[in-house]
Backbone as a printed PyTorch tensor [residue, N CA C, xyz], in Angstrom:
tensor([[[  0.8240,  -1.1950,   0.0000],
         [  0.0000,   0.0000,   0.0000],
         [  0.8670,   1.2570,   0.0000]],

        [[  1.9320,   1.2200,   0.8230],
         [  2.8420,   2.3510,   0.8970],
         [  3.4780,   2.6040,  -0.4550]],

        [[  3.7690,   1.5210,  -1.1650],
         [  4.3860,   1.6450,  -2.4850],
         [  3.4360,   2.3270,  -3.4590]],

        [[  2.1400,   1.9900,  -3.3520],
         [  1.1270,   2.5900,  -4.2310],
         [  1.0550,   4.0930,  -4.0030]],

        [[  1.0620,   4.5170,  -2.7110],
         [  1.0110,   5.9520,  -2.3990],
         [  2.2480,   6.6740,  -2.9190]],

        [[  3.3760,   6.0200,  -2.8210],
         [  4.6200,   6.6170,  -3.3020],
         [  4.5570,   6.8440,  -4.8070]],

        [[  4.0400,   5.8380,  -5.5260],
         [  3.9170,   5.9480,  -6.9890],
         [  2.9430,   7.0550,  -7.3660]],

        [[  1.7960,   7.1320,  -6.6700],
         [  0.8020,   8.1790,  -6.9480],
         [  1.3680,   9.5700,  -6.6920]],

        [[  2.0950,   9.7210,  -5.5970],
         [  2.6820,  11.0160,  -5.2580],
         [  3.6890,  11.4440,  -6.3080]],

        [[  4.4920,  10.4920,  -6.7790],
         [  5.4830,  10.7930,  -7.8100],
         [  4.8060,  11.2060,  -9.1000]],

        [[  3.7240,  10.5560,  -9.4400],
         [  2.9910,  10.8630, -10.6670],
         [  2.4030,  12.2700, -10.6070]],

        [[  1.8840,  12.6270,  -9.4260],
         [  1.3150,  13.9670,  -9.2620],
         [  2.3810,  15.0430,  -9.4070]],

        [[  3.5420,  14.7870,  -8.8350],
         [  4.6320,  15.7570,  -8.9210],
         [  5.1180,  15.9180, -10.3520]],

        [[  5.2410,  14.8320, -11.0410],
         [  5.7030,  14.8810, -12.4270],
         [  4.6780,  15.5320, -13.3390]],

        [[  3.3990,  15.3300, -13.0210],
         [  2.3480,  15.8590, -13.8910],
         [  2.0180,  17.3070, -13.6160]],

        [[  2.4340,  17.8020, -12.4260],
         [  2.0940,  19.1810, -12.0810],
         [  2.8910,  20.1640, -12.9230]],

        [[  2.2840,  21.3090, -13.1710],
         [  2.9640,  22.3450, -13.9460],
         [  3.0840,  23.5830, -13.0810]],

        [[  4.2620,  24.0410, -12.8170],
         [  4.4700,  25.2170, -11.9870],
         [  5.1270,  26.3060, -12.8060]],

        [[  4.8190,  27.5300, -12.4460],
         [  5.3910,  28.6570, -13.1690],
         [  6.9040,  28.6860, -13.0810]],

        [[  7.4390,  28.1540, -12.0020],
         [  8.8880,  28.2120, -11.8090],
         [  9.6270,  27.2190, -12.6890]],

        [[  8.9030,  26.2480, -13.2480],
         [  9.5470,  25.2230, -14.0590],
         [  9.2520,  25.4760, -15.5310]],

        [[ 10.2490,  25.9330, -16.2370],
         [ 10.0660,  26.2680, -17.6570],
         [ 10.8950,  25.3380, -18.5350]],

        [[ 10.4530,  25.1880, -19.7500],
         [ 11.2340,  24.4180, -20.7160],
         [ 12.3690,  25.2960, -21.1900]],

        [[ 13.3460,  24.7180, -21.7890],
         [ 14.5020,  25.4900, -22.2510],
         [ 14.2610,  26.1060, -23.6220]],

        [[ 13.2080,  25.6760, -24.2930],
         [ 12.8980,  26.2210, -25.6080],
         [ 11.4300,  26.6200, -25.6680]],

        [[ 11.1390,  27.7610, -26.2750],
         [  9.7400,  28.1760, -26.4090],
         [  8.9490,  27.1950, -27.2430]],

        [[  7.6910,  27.0160, -26.9060],
         [  6.8120,  26.1190, -27.6390],
         [  5.5410,  26.8880, -27.9990]],

        [[  5.2490,  27.0190, -29.2740],
         [  4.1220,  27.8350, -29.7200],
         [  2.7660,  27.3210, -29.2310]],

        [[  2.6950,  26.0560, -28.8830],
         [  1.4110,  25.4970, -28.4670],
         [  1.1430,  25.6730, -26.9780]],

        [[  2.0680,  26.3220, -26.2690],
         [  1.8730,  26.5010, -24.8270],
         [  0.6760,  27.4020, -24.5400]],

        [[  0.0200,  27.1120, -23.4260],
         [ -1.1730,  27.8810, -23.0760],
         [ -0.9230,  28.8500, -21.9270]],

        [[  0.2530,  28.8100, -21.3500],
         [  0.5350,  29.6530, -20.2020],
         [  1.0630,  31.0110, -20.6430]],

        [[  0.5080,  32.0680, -20.0810],
         [  0.9300,  33.4200, -20.4440],
         [  2.2620,  33.7330, -19.7790]],

        [[  3.2620,  34.0130, -20.5820],
         [  4.5920,  34.2600, -20.0440],
         [  4.6380,  35.5010, -19.1600]],

        [[  3.8610,  36.5240, -19.5300],
         [  3.8610,  37.7550, -18.7530],
         [  3.3690,  37.4940, -17.3400]],

        [[  2.2780,  36.7310, -17.2320],
         [  1.7100,  36.4320, -15.9120],
         [  2.6530,  35.5630, -15.0980]],

        [[  3.3270,  34.6090, -15.7520],
         [  4.2150,  33.6860, -15.0470],
         [  5.5620,  34.3080, -14.7290]],

        [[  5.8820,  35.4250, -15.3760],
         [  7.1760,  36.0780, -15.2260],
         [  8.2970,  35.0830, -15.5080]],

        [[  8.1240,  34.3570, -16.5840],
         [  9.0280,  33.2780, -16.9210],
         [  9.7660,  33.6130, -18.2170]],

        [[ 11.0460,  33.2800, -18.2770],
         [ 11.8320,  33.5900, -19.4660],
         [ 11.4090,  32.7720, -20.6620]],

        [[ 11.0420,  31.5000, -20.4160],
         [ 10.6400,  30.6140, -21.5000],
         [  9.1780,  30.2060, -21.3540]],

        [[  8.6260,  29.6390, -22.4060],
         [  7.2530,  29.1390, -22.3540],
         [  7.1960,  27.8380, -21.5780]],

        [[  5.9820,  27.4530, -21.1910],
         [  5.7910,  26.2210, -20.4430],
         [  5.4980,  25.0440, -21.3670]],

        [[  5.5270,  23.8580, -20.7750],
         [  5.2630,  22.6520, -21.5440],
         [  3.8260,  22.6460, -22.0440]],

        [[  3.6170,  21.9950, -23.1660],
         [  2.3030,  21.9240, -23.7760],
         [  1.2600,  21.4250, -22.7940]],

        [[  0.1180,  22.1300, -22.7390],
         [ -0.9630,  21.7130, -21.8580],
         [ -0.9110,  22.3130, -20.4780]],

        [[  0.2000,  22.9350, -20.1110],
         [  0.3040,  23.5290, -18.7900],
         [ -0.4670,  24.8440, -18.7500]],

        [[ -1.1910,  25.0600, -17.6750],
         [ -1.9360,  26.3000, -17.4980],
         [ -1.3950,  27.0150, -16.2720]],

        [[ -1.0320,  28.2280, -16.4340],
         [ -0.4460,  28.9830, -15.3390],
         [ -1.4730,  29.2220, -14.2410]],

        [[ -1.1330,  28.9650, -12.9810],
         [ -2.0870,  29.1990, -11.8930],
         [ -2.3560,  30.6810, -11.6580]],

        [[ -1.4620,  31.5360, -12.1560],
         [ -1.6750,  32.9830, -12.0350],
         [ -2.3100,  33.4890, -13.3220]],

        [[ -3.4650,  34.0680, -13.1890],
         [ -4.1450,  34.5820, -14.3750],
         [ -3.5810,  35.9480, -14.7380]],

        [[ -3.3550,  36.1420, -16.0110],
         [ -2.8600,  37.4330, -16.4730],
         [ -3.9250,  38.4930, -16.2520]],

        [[ -3.5070,  39.6540, -15.7710],
         [ -4.4310,  40.7610, -15.5560],
         [ -4.5830,  41.5260, -16.8580]],

        [[ -5.8070,  41.6220, -17.3280],
         [ -6.0460,  42.2980, -18.5960],
         [ -5.7050,  43.7730, -18.4660]],

        [[ -5.0380,  44.3000, -19.4840],
         [ -4.6880,  45.7170, -19.4860],
         [ -5.9470,  46.5540, -19.6110]],

        [[ -5.9770,  47.6460, -18.8880],
         [ -7.1320,  48.5410, -18.9360],
         [ -7.1830,  49.2180, -20.2930]],

        [[ -8.3370,  49.1580, -20.9640],
         [ -8.4290,  49.7890, -22.2790],
         [ -8.1060,  51.2740, -22.1930]],

        [[ -7.2810,  51.7430, -23.1110],
         [ -6.9050,  53.1440, -23.1250],
         [ -7.8900,  53.9420, -23.9770]],

        [[ -8.1380,  55.2070, -23.6080],
         [ -9.0220,  56.0140, -24.4450],
         [ -8.4200,  56.2090, -25.8170]],

        [[ -9.2670,  56.4070, -26.8080],
         [ -8.7610,  56.6020, -28.1550],
         [ -7.8610,  57.8290, -28.1960]],

        [[ -6.8570,  57.7380, -29.0450],
         [ -5.9070,  58.8340, -29.1330],
         [ -6.5950,  60.1100, -29.5860]],

        [[ -5.9390,  61.2000, -29.3240],
         [ -6.4870,  62.4700, -29.7660],
         [ -6.5240,  62.5170, -31.2800]],

        [[ -7.3830,  63.3690, -31.7820],
         [ -7.4720,  63.5240, -33.2250],
         [ -6.1590,  64.1110, -33.7270]],

        [[ -5.6010,  63.4880, -34.7480],
         [ -4.3280,  63.9330, -35.2950],
         [ -4.4650,  64.1200, -36.7890]],

        [[ -3.4020,  64.6200, -37.3930],
         [ -3.4600,  64.9310, -38.8180],
         [ -3.7060,  63.6970, -39.6700]],

        [[ -3.4060,  62.5070, -39.1550],
         [ -3.6180,  61.2880, -39.9240],
         [ -5.0910,  60.9390, -40.0760]],

        [[ -5.9600,  61.6070, -39.3260],
         [ -7.3890,  61.3390, -39.4380],
         [ -7.8720,  61.9300, -40.7580]],

        [[ -7.9510,  61.0820, -41.7820],
         [ -8.2320,  61.5410, -43.1440],
         [ -9.5900,  62.2060, -43.2890]],

        [[-10.5300,  61.8370, -42.4250],
         [-11.8720,  62.4040, -42.5390],
         [-11.9020,  63.8880, -42.1870]],

        [[-10.8320,  64.3790, -41.5770],
         [-10.7960,  65.7850, -41.1710],
         [ -9.9280,  66.6640, -42.0550]],

        [[ -9.0520,  66.0750, -42.8310],
         [ -8.0380,  66.8330, -43.5440],
         [ -8.5960,  67.9050, -44.4720]],

        [[ -9.7310,  67.6500, -45.0870],
         [-10.3040,  68.6250, -46.0100],
         [-11.0690,  69.7290, -45.3060]],

        [[-11.3830,  69.5280, -44.0410],
         [-12.2770,  70.4590, -43.3490],
         [-11.5590,  71.3530, -42.3430]],

        [[-10.6360,  70.7820, -41.5820],
         [ -9.9750,  71.5610, -40.5290],
         [ -8.4630,  71.4440, -40.6010]],

        [[ -7.8080,  72.4600, -40.0580],
         [ -6.3720,  72.3990, -39.8120],
         [ -6.1970,  71.9370, -38.3800]],

        [[ -5.2770,  71.0070, -38.1620],
         [ -5.0810,  70.4180, -36.8440],
         [ -3.8060,  70.9730, -36.2230]],

        [[ -3.9360,  71.5500, -35.0440],
         [ -2.7920,  72.1340, -34.3570],
         [ -2.7000,  71.5350, -32.9580]],

        [[ -1.7470,  70.6410, -32.7720],
         [ -1.5790,  69.9930, -31.4640],
         [ -0.8120,  70.9400, -30.5500]],

        [[ -1.5090,  71.5110, -29.5760],
         [ -0.9160,  72.4900, -28.6700],
         [ -0.1030,  71.8330, -27.5590]],

        [[ -0.5620,  70.6860, -27.0980],
         [  0.1220,  69.9630, -26.0340],
         [ -0.3000,  68.5040, -26.1010]],

        [[  0.1770,  67.7180, -25.1460],
         [ -0.1620,  66.2970, -25.1130],
         [ -1.6620,  66.0840, -24.9650]],

        [[ -2.3260,  67.0290, -24.2800],
         [ -3.7470,  66.8680, -23.9930],
         [ -4.6600,  67.8130, -24.7640]],

        [[ -4.1060,  68.6920, -25.5730],
         [ -4.9280,  69.6960, -26.2440],
         [ -4.6110,  69.7920, -27.7260]],

        [[ -5.6460,  69.6670, -28.5510],
         [ -5.5310,  69.8560, -29.9900],
         [ -6.5910,  70.8700, -30.4180]],

        [[ -6.1780,  71.8360, -31.2380],
         [ -7.1110,  72.8510, -31.7250],
         [ -7.4220,  72.5730, -33.1900]],

        [[ -8.7170,  72.4980, -33.4940],
         [ -9.1770,  72.2920, -34.8610],
         [ -9.7000,  73.6280, -35.3880]],

        [[ -9.0850,  74.1170, -36.4620],
         [ -9.5050,  75.3780, -37.0750],
         [-10.1060,  75.0800, -38.4440]],

        [[-11.3070,  75.5540, -38.6780],
         [-11.9720,  75.3010, -39.9500],
         [-11.2250,  75.9970, -41.0860]],

        [[-10.9320,  75.2440, -42.1500],
         [-10.2310,  75.8220, -43.3050],
         [-11.1180,  76.8180, -44.0380]],

        [[-12.3910,  76.4800, -44.1710],
         [-13.3720,  77.4180, -44.7040],
         [-14.1490,  77.9510, -43.5070]],

        [[-14.3130,  79.2770, -43.3950],
         [-14.9380,  79.8200, -42.1820],
         [-16.3630,  79.3310, -41.9730]],

        [[-16.7160,  79.1980, -40.7100],
         [-18.1040,  78.9140, -40.3480],
         [-18.8500,  80.2420, -40.4490]],

        [[-19.8300,  80.2920, -41.3170],
         [-20.5190,  81.5490, -41.5940],
         [-21.9010,  81.6070, -40.9610]],

        [[-22.2580,  82.8180, -40.5730],
         [-23.5640,  83.1020, -39.9720],
         [-24.1910,  84.2880, -40.7050]],

        [[-25.4790,  84.4030, -40.5580],
         [-26.1420,  85.6010, -41.0610],
         [-25.6110,  86.8060, -40.2790]],

        [[-25.5970,  87.9810, -40.9190],
         [-25.0610,  89.1840, -40.2860],
         [-25.7160,  89.4430, -38.9260]],

        [[-24.8540,  89.6800, -37.9200],
         [-25.3170,  89.9420, -36.5500],
         [-26.2560,  88.8490, -36.0250]],

        [[-26.0170,  87.6290, -36.4440],
         [-26.9010,  86.5310, -36.0680],
         [-26.0780,  85.3060, -35.7040]],

        [[-26.7150,  84.3600, -35.0090],
         [-26.0720,  83.0740, -34.7070],
         [-26.6480,  81.9530, -35.5690]],

        [[-27.3050,  82.3200, -36.6600],
         [-27.9080,  81.3290, -37.5600],
         [-26.8690,  80.8430, -38.5710]],

        [[-26.5900,  79.5470, -38.5270],
         [-25.5950,  78.9420, -39.4250],
         [-26.1160,  78.8670, -40.8510]],

        [[-25.1970,  79.0390, -41.8260],
         [-25.6250,  78.8220, -43.2100],
         [-25.4690,  77.3460, -43.5680]],

        [[-26.0320,  76.9400, -44.7000],
         [-26.1020,  75.5170, -45.0750],
         [-24.7230,  74.8900, -45.2600]],

        [[-23.8000,  75.6080, -45.9070],
         [-22.4620,  75.0480, -46.1470],
         [-21.7180,  74.8150, -44.8360]],

        [[-21.8690,  75.7540, -43.9170],
         [-21.2070,  75.6060, -42.6240],
         [-21.7580,  74.4040, -41.8620]],

        [[-23.0630,  74.2140, -41.9550],
         [-23.6910,  73.0700, -41.2880],
         [-23.1250,  71.7580, -41.8180]],

        [[-22.8660,  71.6870, -43.1130],
         [-22.2820,  70.4750, -43.7080],
         [-20.8860,  70.2150, -43.1610]],

        [[-20.0910,  71.2690, -43.0250],
         [-18.7320,  71.1080, -42.5080],
         [-18.7530,  70.6560, -41.0510]],

        [[-19.6670,  71.2190, -40.2840],
         [-19.7850,  70.8190, -38.8810],
         [-20.2060,  69.3560, -38.7840]],

        [[-21.0880,  68.9360, -39.6500],
         [-21.5400,  67.5410, -39.6550],
         [-20.3750,  66.5990, -39.9380]],

        [[-19.5140,  66.9770, -40.8770],
         [-18.3660,  66.1380, -41.2180],
         [-17.4080,  66.0140, -40.0270]],

        [[-17.1860,  67.1170, -39.3250],
         [-16.3170,  67.0850, -38.1520],
         [-16.9550,  66.2560, -37.0330]],

        [[-18.2600,  66.3990, -36.8620],
         [-18.9650,  65.6440, -35.8210],
         [-18.8220,  64.1430, -36.0510]],

        [[-18.8830,  63.7240, -37.2990],
         [-18.7380,  62.3040, -37.6240],
         [-17.4030,  61.7720, -37.1300]],

        [[-16.3430,  62.5800, -37.2750],
         [-15.0250,  62.1630, -36.7970],
         [-14.9460,  62.2160, -35.2760]],

        [[-15.4900,  63.2680, -34.6870],
         [-15.4120,  63.4200, -33.2330],
         [-16.0980,  62.2770, -32.4960]],

        [[-17.1220,  61.7130, -33.0770],
         [-17.8370,  60.6050, -32.4340],
         [-16.9540,  59.3710, -32.2920]],

        [[-15.8760,  59.3090, -33.0730],
         [-14.9510,  58.1860, -32.9700],
         [-13.9930,  58.3340, -31.7900]],

        [[-14.0750,  59.4710, -31.1010],
         [-13.1970,  59.7430, -29.9670],
         [-14.0580,  60.0930, -28.7470]],

        [[-14.8380,  59.1430, -28.2500],
         [-15.8240,  59.4330, -27.2010],
         [-15.2330,  59.8580, -25.8690]],

        [[-13.9500,  59.6120, -25.6470],
         [-13.3460,  59.9930, -24.3730],
         [-12.8380,  61.4330, -24.3760]],

        [[-12.8820,  62.0740, -25.5330],
         [-12.4050,  63.4490, -25.6230],
         [-13.5120,  64.4490, -25.3250]],

        [[-13.1100,  65.6170, -24.8540],
         [-14.0420,  66.7180, -24.6290],
         [-13.7940,  67.8000, -25.6640]],

        [[-14.8610,  68.4660, -26.0900],
         [-14.7590,  69.4820, -27.1260],
         [-15.2920,  70.8030, -26.5970]],

        [[-14.4850,  71.8440, -26.6880],
         [-14.9600,  73.1760, -26.3500],
         [-14.9870,  74.0080, -27.6210]],

        [[-16.1570,  74.5330, -27.9550],
         [-16.3130,  75.3810, -29.1320],
         [-16.0020,  76.8140, -28.7140]],

        [[-15.0790,  77.4380, -29.4440],
         [-14.6270,  78.7860, -29.0890],
         [-14.9820,  79.7530, -30.2210]],

        [[-15.7400,  80.7950, -29.8760],
         [-16.1460,  81.7780, -30.8660],
         [-15.3600,  83.0740, -30.7610]],

        [[-15.0630,  83.6840, -31.9210],
         [-14.3180,  84.9480, -31.9780],
         [-14.9790,  85.8790, -33.0000]],

        [[-14.8290,  87.1710, -32.7850],
         [-15.3020,  88.1660, -33.7590],
         [-14.1480,  89.0960, -34.1190]],

        [[-14.4000,  90.0020, -35.0680],
         [-13.4400,  91.0850, -35.3040],
         [-13.7570,  92.2180, -34.3290]],

        [[-13.0660,  93.3360, -34.4640],
         [-13.2230,  94.4230, -33.4920],
         [-14.3090,  95.4260, -33.8650]],

        [[-14.9970,  95.1900, -34.9730],
         [-16.0420,  96.1130, -35.3830],
         [-17.2110,  96.0730, -34.3950]],

        [[-17.6910,  97.2490, -33.9850],
         [-18.8530,  97.2990, -33.1160],
         [-18.5110,  97.3390, -31.6450]],

        [[-19.5340,  97.2010, -30.8230],
         [-19.4110,  97.2850, -29.3810],
         [-18.7440,  96.0290, -28.8180]],

        [[-17.7090,  96.1870, -27.9820],
         [-16.9970,  95.0210, -27.4440],
         [-17.8950,  94.0550, -26.6830]],

        [[-18.7920,  94.5960, -25.8490],
         [-19.6820,  93.7180, -25.0770],
         [-20.6240,  92.9470, -26.0030]],

        [[-21.1000,  93.6220, -27.0260],
         [-21.9810,  92.9520, -27.9930],
         [-21.2180,  91.8480, -28.7130]],

        [[-19.9560,  92.1150, -29.0570],
         [-19.1500,  91.1220, -29.7730],
         [-18.9170,  89.8640, -28.9280]],

        [[-18.7100,  90.0540, -27.6290],
         [-18.5440,  88.8990, -26.7480],
         [-19.8230,  88.0680, -26.7340]],

        [[-20.9500,  88.7510, -26.6120],
         [-22.2410,  88.0560, -26.6040],
         [-22.4880,  87.3380, -27.9310]],

        [[-22.2010,  88.0270, -29.0380],
         [-22.4040,  87.4240, -30.3550],
         [-21.5080,  86.2030, -30.5450]],

        [[-20.2460,  86.3150, -30.1450],
         [-19.3200,  85.1860, -30.3100],
         [-19.7560,  83.9960, -29.4700]],

        [[-20.3230,  84.2870, -28.3040],
         [-20.7860,  83.1960, -27.4420],
         [-22.0160,  82.5210, -28.0330]],

        [[-22.9300,  83.3070, -28.5790],
         [-24.1280,  82.7270, -29.1900],
         [-23.7630,  81.8930, -30.4160]],

        [[-22.7870,  82.3580, -31.1630],
         [-22.3500,  81.6040, -32.3440],
         [-21.6300,  80.3120, -31.9360]],

        [[-20.8300,  80.3930, -30.8970],
         [-20.1660,  79.1860, -30.3960],
         [-21.2000,  78.1750, -29.9160]],

        [[-22.2350,  78.6720, -29.2510],
         [-23.2990,  77.7960, -28.7790],
         [-24.0210,  77.1360, -29.9540]],

        [[-24.2530,  77.8900, -31.0240],
         [-24.9330,  77.3370, -32.1990],
         [-24.1340,  76.1810, -32.7890]],

        [[-22.8040,  76.3300, -32.8530],
         [-21.9510,  75.2570, -33.3780],
         [-21.9550,  74.0720, -32.4190]],

        [[-21.8980,  74.3560, -31.1180],
         [-21.9280,  73.2800, -30.1210],
         [-23.2140,  72.4770, -30.2330]],

        [[-24.3350,  73.1660, -30.3860],
         [-25.6190,  72.4820, -30.5080],
         [-25.6870,  71.6670, -31.7970]],

        [[-25.0690,  72.1800, -32.8540],
         [-25.0440,  71.4360, -34.1190],
         [-24.2490,  70.1430, -33.9610]],

        [[-23.1400,  70.1860, -33.2210],
         [-22.3580,  68.9730, -32.9640],
         [-23.1820,  67.9540, -32.1890]],

        [[-23.8910,  68.4390, -31.1790],
         [-24.7370,  67.5480, -30.3730],
         [-25.8520,  66.9640, -31.2270]],

        [[-26.4470,  67.7810, -32.0760],
         [-27.5090,  67.2960, -32.9700],
         [-27.0070,  66.1910, -33.8940]],

        [[-25.7010,  66.2160, -34.1910],
         [-25.1150,  65.2070, -35.0830],
         [-24.6040,  63.9860, -34.3210]],

        [[-24.8380,  63.9470, -33.0020],
         [-24.5160,  62.7380, -32.2500],
         [-23.3410,  62.8190, -31.3060]],

        [[-22.6510,  63.9720, -31.2260],
         [-21.5730,  64.1010, -30.2450],
         [-22.2180,  64.2200, -28.8650]],

        [[-21.6940,  63.4910, -27.8810],
         [-22.2860,  63.4550, -26.5430],
         [-22.3610,  64.8530, -25.9480]],

        [[-23.5480,  65.2390, -25.5040],
         [-23.7740,  66.5830, -24.9770],
         [-22.8960,  66.8870, -23.7700]],

        [[-22.6380,  65.8670, -22.9280],
         [-21.8290,  66.1120, -21.7320],
         [-20.3500,  66.2780, -22.0450]],

        [[-19.9750,  66.1080, -23.3170],
         [-18.5890,  66.2970, -23.7400],
         [-18.3890,  67.6110, -24.4940]],

        [[-19.4450,  68.3720, -24.6660],
         [-19.3660,  69.5950, -25.4710],
         [-19.6760,  70.8160, -24.6170]],

        [[-18.8310,  71.8400, -24.7230],
         [-19.0630,  73.1170, -24.0620],
         [-18.7410,  74.2330, -25.0470]],

        [[-18.9750,  75.4710, -24.6620],
         [-18.7060,  76.5820, -25.5780],
         [-18.3430,  77.8290, -24.7960]],

        [[-17.6370,  78.7510, -25.4770],
         [-17.2620,  80.0240, -24.8850],
         [-17.0680,  81.0260, -26.0150]],

        [[-17.3240,  82.3080, -25.7310],
         [-17.1060,  83.3620, -26.7110],
         [-16.1650,  84.4170, -26.1730]],

        [[-15.1700,  84.8190, -26.9850],
         [-14.1850,  85.8030, -26.5530],
         [-14.3160,  87.1420, -27.2690]],

        [[-15.2880,  87.2660, -28.1430],
         [-15.4210,  88.5210, -28.8720],
         [-14.1780,  88.7920, -29.6930]],

        [[-13.6760,  90.0450, -29.5900],
         [-12.5000,  90.4440, -30.3800],
         [-11.2180,  90.4410, -29.5590]],

        [[-11.2410,  89.7810, -28.4040],
         [-10.1070,  89.8670, -27.4820],
         [ -8.9140,  88.9980, -27.8670]],

        [[ -9.1060,  88.0630, -28.8020],
         [ -7.9950,  87.1750, -29.1860],
         [ -7.8340,  87.1240, -30.7070]],

        [[ -7.4510,  88.2490, -31.3090],
         [ -7.2950,  88.2710, -32.7710],
         [ -6.0820,  87.4630, -33.2290]],

        [[ -6.1680,  86.9230, -34.4300],
         [ -5.0240,  86.2260, -35.0290],
         [ -4.4770,  87.0040, -36.2190]],

        [[ -5.1130,  88.1280, -36.5350],
         [ -4.6890,  88.9810, -37.6510],
         [ -5.0680,  90.4210, -37.3220]],

        [[ -4.6300,  91.3580, -38.1460],
         [ -4.9650,  92.7560, -37.9130],
         [ -6.4480,  93.0150, -38.1720]],

        [[ -7.0010,  93.9090, -37.3890],
         [ -8.3870,  94.3220, -37.6170],
         [ -8.4650,  95.5670, -38.5010]],

        [[ -7.3180,  95.9860, -39.0320],
         [ -7.2710,  97.1910, -39.8600],
         [ -7.5790,  96.9220, -41.3250]],

        [[ -7.6100,  95.6520, -41.6940],
         [ -7.9140,  95.3060, -43.0870],
         [ -9.1150,  94.3740, -43.1380]],

        [[ -9.7500,  94.3580, -44.2920],
         [-10.9170,  93.4910, -44.4790],
         [-10.5300,  92.0200, -44.3550]],

        [[ -9.3840,  91.6880, -44.9610],
         [ -8.9200,  90.2900, -44.9060],
         [ -8.5890,  89.8870, -43.4810]],

        [[ -7.9660,  90.7770, -42.7280],
         [ -7.6200,  90.4720, -41.3490],
         [ -8.8490,  90.2770, -40.4870]],

        [[ -9.8470,  91.1470, -40.6790],
         [-11.0870,  91.0080, -39.9070],
         [-11.7830,  89.6910, -40.2180]],

        [[-11.7290,  89.2680, -41.4750],
         [-12.3390,  87.9960, -41.8650],
         [-11.6680,  86.8260, -41.1490]],

        [[-10.3400,  86.9040, -40.9870],
         [ -9.6300,  85.8340, -40.2740],
         [-10.0010,  85.8050, -38.7930]],

        [[-10.2270,  86.9830, -38.2450],
         [-10.5530,  87.0520, -36.8150],
         [-11.9600,  86.5530, -36.5040]],

        [[-12.8600,  86.6230, -37.4740],
         [-14.2130,  86.0840, -37.2750],
         [-14.1450,  84.5780, -37.5140]],

        [[-14.0190,  83.8450, -36.4470],
         [-13.7660,  82.4100, -36.5970],
         [-14.3660,  81.6200, -35.4440]],

        [[-14.5060,  80.3150, -35.6940],
         [-14.9150,  79.3590, -34.6550],
         [-13.8770,  78.2450, -34.6490]],

        [[-13.3710,  77.9140, -33.4870],
         [-12.3850,  76.8480, -33.3420],
         [-12.8910,  75.8030, -32.3520]],

        [[-12.3560,  74.6030, -32.4780],
         [-12.7250,  73.5180, -31.5640],
         [-11.4790,  73.1060, -30.7790]],

        [[-11.5630,  73.2020, -29.4670],
         [-10.4750,  72.7420, -28.6100],
         [-10.8170,  71.3440, -28.1200]],

        [[-10.0010,  70.3720, -28.5090],
         [-10.2520,  68.9690, -28.1660],
         [ -9.2530,  68.5300, -27.1000]],

        [[ -9.7640,  68.0710, -25.9810],
         [ -8.8860,  67.6000, -24.9070],
         [ -9.1910,  66.1420, -24.5830]],

        [[ -8.1700,  65.4270, -24.1340],
         [ -8.3490,  64.0100, -23.7950],
         [ -8.1890,  63.7460, -22.3220]],

        [[ -8.5450,  64.7030, -21.4860],
         [ -8.4410,  64.5330, -20.0350],
         [ -9.5550,  63.5910, -19.5700]]])
């Protein structure tokens, strides 16, 4: 009887698979995850590691970059930092004079951008409105904010998550060109999208 127990014990030891015991050559048919076992080589065929590998936490989709072909015709992409990218419309977003009503062409461009933004659900979008210096400064701030809101609402209407979209208007306080020329004023009347991945 003692001999039988000895034989059984030996069989169990030989048949057991431990993470500390590795083969000297990798075997493609092994089922044990090397990362979990912290083992230099793979295990023998059929061995299952007693330590389960911890699945990596899914990372949020990367920020929108210039390689996103769906955006190249519509916006210029300016990566300001690791967490901030500014999208500037190549063709201006147009509104009726002294109004926040979008024209049809602008609505199409916003729709195209919204389609891309929906692929990055972990990102937040802030719509930023700007005007030129013509007129009353306080009115310009209000107008830029209403226009930014109109674009933000258009993005939401196209399926971008409402809790990821915000807006702000700066009026004429942040010009990118001179307000002394017609062309410069046209550049200053703009809407930009600040995309963050926080």
